[in-house]
N, C-alpha and C positions, 0 to 999 in steps of 0.2 A: 811869527813866521812871515816872511816876505815872499810874494809871488815873483818868480823869475820870468819876466815878460819876454826876455830874449829867448828863453827856451820855448815859451808858447809861440813866439814868432816862428821858430823853426818848424813847428807842427803845421803852420799855415801853408807850407810848401808841399805837403803830401798830395799825391796825385793818384786818383782811383785807377786809371788805366795802368800806370806803372806798377801798382801793387797787385792788381787782380786780373788784368785782361789776358795775359799769356800763361796763367797758372794752370797746370794740368788738373783736370777733373773739377774745375770750377766753371760753371756756366755763367759767363759774363752778362748774358742776356737778361738775367734776373735782376740786375742792377737797373735802377730807374733811368729812363732817358727823357723824361717829360720836360726838363728844363734845358736840354741841349748840352753844349760843351761845358757849362758851368757845373754840371753834375760831377765833374772830375775834381772839383774843389771840396775840401772837407768841412765838416762842422767840428771845430776844434774845442768845443765845450764852452759852457757858460760858467764863469766863476764870479760870484757876486762881489760887489764893491766892498762889502763888510766881511767877506768870508775869512780873510786872513786874521781878523781880530777876535774871532769867537773862541770860546773855550773848547767846544767840540765841533770840529769841521766835518760836515756831512756832504757826501757825494752821492746823488741819485744816478744810477747807472742803468741805462736802457740797452736795447739790443742793437738796433741800427736805425738810421734816419728813415722815416716813412717817406714814400713817394709823395711829391707835392700835389695837394688837391687843387683843382682849378681855381677855387676861390682864394687860395693862399699864394698863388704863383707870383703875383706882382710883389707881394711882401717878401717872398723867398728870394726873388731876384734882387730886391733892394738890400736884403741882408748880405747876399753874396758880394755886393759892391763894397759894403763896409768891411767884409773879410779881406777883400783885395786891397782896400785902403790900408788896412793893418799890415798885410803881407808886403805891400810895396813901400812901406815906410822904413826908414833907417834910423829914425829918432822919434822921441815922444811916443814910444811904444805903449806905455801904460795908457796914455790918453786915447790912442787909436784903438787899443783893445777895449777900453771902456765904452767908446762909441759903438763898437761892434756888439758888446754884451748887452748894452741898453736896448738893442733891437729885439732882444728876447724878453727882457724883464720890465720894460716900461709899462706902467700901470694902465695907460690909456691905449697904447698901440702895439705893445710888445707881442711877439709871436707866441709866447707861452699862453696867452689868453685864448688862443684858438686850438691849442694842443689838448686833446682829451686826456692824454696820459698825464697831464699836469694835475689832474684831480687827486692823484695819490700824494704828490708833494703838498698840495693845498691842505689835505687832511692831516698829514704829518706835521706841517708847519703850524697849522691852526691849533692843533692840540698842544703844542709846545710853546706857542707864542713867538715863533721865529719869522723873520722877514725873509722874503725870497733872496735879498741881497746878502744874506748870511749863509747861503747854501751854494752848492755847485751842482751842475747837471751835465752829463755827457752820455753819448752812446758808445758802446764798445766798437762798433763799426761806424766810422765817421762819415759814411756816405749813404745815399738814399738807395733803398733796396725794396723791391716789390715783395711784400709779406715779410716773414722772419727767416733768417738763414737756416735755422734748424728744421723748418718745415719742408725743405727740399730733400735732403738726405742727411743721415747722421755724419757721414764722412765730409760732405761738402760744407755743411753748417759749421762743423768744428774747424775745418781748414780755414774758412772765412774768418772765424773768430780768432784763431791762432795768429793769422797774418795781422789782424787788427791789433791784437795785444802786443805783438812784437814791434810794430811800427808806430802805434799811436797810444793805446790805452795805458800800457805800463809807463810810458814816458809822461803822459798827463798825470797819472797818479803820483809819480815821483816829483813832479813840479808842484802840485797843489797839496800834497801830503794830507789826505783826509784821515780822520780818526775812525770814521764809520762810512762804509759803503752800503747803500741800500739797492739791491738788484731789483729792477722793475720787470719781473717775470718769475713765476713760481719755481721754474727749474733752472733759472739762469745761473745761479751760484754753482750748482753741481755740474751742469752741462758745460759751462764755459769758464767762469771766474776762477773756481778752485783749480781748474786744469792749467790755466795759462797766466794767472797773475804772477808777477815776479816774486820768487821765494824770499827775496830780501824785504818784502813788505808784510812779513808775517805778523807784525804787531797791529796791523789794521784789522778792526773788527768788521766782518762781512755778515750782515744780517741774512736770515733766510729770505728767499725771494718773495716778492709781493705778488699775491694771487690777483690776476687781472681778468676782467670780463672781455668778451669779444668786442672789439671796437672801442673798448674803454668807455662805454656809454654810462656806466655807473660803477660804484664800488660794492661788490658783493659782501655778504657776511664773512666769508673766508678772507676776502681782501681786507676788511676791517681788522680781522684777527691777526693777519700777518703784519699789517701796518702797526697795530698796537704792540706786537712783539718787537718791531723795529724801534718803536718809541721807548720801550723798556730798555733796549740796547743803548739808546742815546742817554737815557736817564742814568744808567749804570756808569757809562763813561763820564758823564758830567759829574757824578758824585765822586768818581775816582780821580779826576784830573785836578 
């Protein structure tokens, strides 16, 4: 499988205001404003440099980008510049994307090191002996949001997810073609993914959502149970491929 970097490049032009600001019954004020106008730029997903080569392609799928913490803001601004370098390029797109992706996965300075949610990926990968570069990570909503969309209202949360799936998530899934999607949220599969994922992607296995603790400060026993279930899904796919 080859990654279509031209299609990834198209996603880099998504704009938060264009997608959400004038939508009825969506409170745009809940989207983060901490980084100023660059908040309108998307997180277009991390696709590891070895992802296309593996037997079972895994996509960890979160809810939305968290608002930038004060200690991370310089790093987040730096990452945005790499996104814009990719977006503003017309050639060498794979190299420009790799420069961008490295800002997340670099073992000494990558943003994933500071993301508490990354502990679920670390558990999953550590159990199976996978490198981070063999996996992919994205959020359904590719913009920073204060809290989680479904914590506002059922209608608003689902509408925010639906718009994201139609304009970003389904397109990303089509580009990177995962065999297994692991939802980072106990109810994320039922609440959002099963409702809005493109019906043409029915062959993709979607694990039950991973149970998370508040603030992702630790992995609970239920979190380990749901992660182990996802590991079993991976092993079954690996044996069958």
